[in-house]
N, C-alpha and C positions, 0 to 999 in steps of 0.2 A: 471404318469406324467413324461415327459422326463427330464433328468437331464441337467443342464446348462453346456455349455463348460467351461473348467477349468479356463481360465482367468476371465470370468465373475463371476464364483463361488468365485475366490480369492478376487474380489472386495467386494462381500457380506460378506466374512469372515473378511475383513479389517474393514468394518463398524461395525461389531459386537464386535470388540476389544475395551474394555472400555479405554484402555490407549490412543487410538487414539483421543478420545474426550477430554481427559485431556490435551493432547498436543495441540489440536486445541484451547481449551479454553485459555491456556497460551499464545498462539500466538494472538488470536483474541481480548482479553480484552484490551491490550495496544493500538491496532489499533482503537478499538471502542472509547477508551478514547481520543485518539488524534483527531479523527474526531469530537467528541463531543466538545472538546475545540476549534477546528477550527470554528465550526458552532456558538458556543457561542461568540467567538470573533467577528465574522461577525455580529451577532445579536446585540451585544453591540455597535458596530460602528453605526449601523442603529438607535438604541435607542438614543444614544448621539447626533447624527446629526439630528435626527427627529425634534428637536425643531427649527432648522434653516430653515425648509421649504422643499417643494417638490424637488427643484433642488438639494439641498444637499443630500437628500435621494437617488435620482437617481444617483448622483456621487458616493456615497458609494456603491450602487448596481453594478455599472460598475467596480469600483475598486475591489469588491469582485469577479466578474467574471474573471478579469485578474489574481487575486491571485489564483483562482481555476485552471485556465489554466496553470499557472506556477507550481502548485502542480502536475498536471497531467504529465507535461513534466519531472519534477523531478522524479516521480514514474517510468516513462518509462526508464529514464537513470539508475536509481538504479536497476530496474528489469533486464535490459540488462547486467549491470555490474555483478549482482549476477549470471547470467547464465555463463558468461565468467569466473568469479572467480571460480565457481564450476568446470568447465572443466579444467582450468589450475591447480587448487589444486589437482584434481584427477590425472593429469599427472605429478604432482610435477614440473611444469614449473614455477619456481619462478620468473625469469625475466619478463615473460609476465604477470604474476599475479600482480607484482608490477606496471607494465605499466597500466593495466586496472584499478587498484585501484587508481593510480595517476590521470588518466583521469576522473574517477568518482568523485574524491574529488575536481578537478579543475572545 
């Protein structure tokens, strides 16, 4: 059986490391909890308004779509800021780091 190229072998070694899965779990659990709360809030809105009729439920559904779109935009901004923050932190470029974080918070 031929051996794999070294970079691919490094990937397999990485996934065999139990500490990797511990770190992923620490990161994933709060994200899962946040998404669950977001979905529960949307569902509660539909349940409360469901007594008012079909039009009200449709309005809540449309509002939930807008909220989800805003959440995606927020995720994109934060992801981009994280990339620039890591680069500027690695270069110890504090003025640009502050500028990126200021734009992200605005």
